[in-house]
C-alpha positions in Angstrom: -77.0 97.7 93.4 -79.0 100.9 92.9 -80.7 102.5 95.9 -84.3 103.7 95.7 -83.3 106.8 93.9 -81.6 104.7 91.1 -78.1 105.5 92.2 -75.3 103.4 93.4 -75.1 104.4 97.0 -71.4 103.6 97.6 -70.3 105.6 94.6 -72.6 108.4 95.1 -71.4 108.8 98.7 -67.8 108.4 97.6 -68.5 111.3 95.1 -69.9 113.5 97.6 -67.1 112.9 100.0 -64.6 113.6 97.2 -66.2 117.0 96.4 -65.9 118.1 100.0 -62.4 117.0 100.4 -61.4 118.5 97.0 -62.8 121.8 98.3 -60.7 121.5 101.5 -57.5 121.1 99.2 -57.0 117.3 99.4 -56.1 115.1 96.7 -58.7 112.6 96.0 -58.8 109.3 93.8 -61.8 107.2 93.9 -61.1 103.5 93.4 -63.7 100.9 92.6 -63.4 97.1 92.9 -62.6 95.3 89.5 -65.7 93.1 89.7 -69.1 94.6 89.2 -71.5 94.3 92.0 -68.8 94.0 94.7 -67.6 96.5 97.3 -64.3 96.8 99.3 -65.6 94.5 101.9 -66.2 91.7 99.4 -62.6 92.2 98.1 -61.1 92.1 101.6 -63.1 88.8 102.6 -62.1 87.1 99.3 -58.4 88.1 100.0 -58.6 86.9 103.5 -60.2 83.6 102.5 -57.5 83.0 99.8 -54.7 83.7 102.3 -56.4 81.1 104.7 -56.4 78.7 101.9 -52.7 79.3 101.3 -52.1 78.7 104.9 -53.9 75.6 105.0 -52.1 74.3 101.9 -48.8 75.2 103.4 -49.6 73.5 106.8 -50.7 70.3 104.9 -47.6 70.3 102.8 -45.3 70.8 106.0 -46.9 68.0 107.7 -47.0 65.7 104.6 -43.4 66.2 103.8 -42.4 66.2 107.6 -40.1 69.2 106.9 -38.2 71.3 109.3 -37.7 74.0 106.8 -41.1 75.6 105.9 -39.3 78.5 104.1 -37.9 76.1 101.4 -41.4 74.6 101.1 -42.8 78.1 100.6 -40.3 78.9 98.0 -41.4 75.5 96.2 -45.0 76.4 96.6 -44.6 79.9 95.0 -42.6 78.4 92.0 -45.8 76.0 91.5 -48.0 79.1 91.7 -50.1 77.9 94.8 
């Protein structure tokens, strides 16, 4: 979302920092999230939510199947593209 000056604040400040770091001799690469309108905090939250969902699915399957070998269950779930 553009700030009051019409610029994207995160990208703008990333560019400013990049310039300073380049002047100091650092290699710099600015990466942007794939989804327009998101930032890295959104990406992090989405990833942790998905991991939580995978954990919950695994625990549910372990309980339902009454298995004592969760690793075999994980392999099975990965084959099914949980």
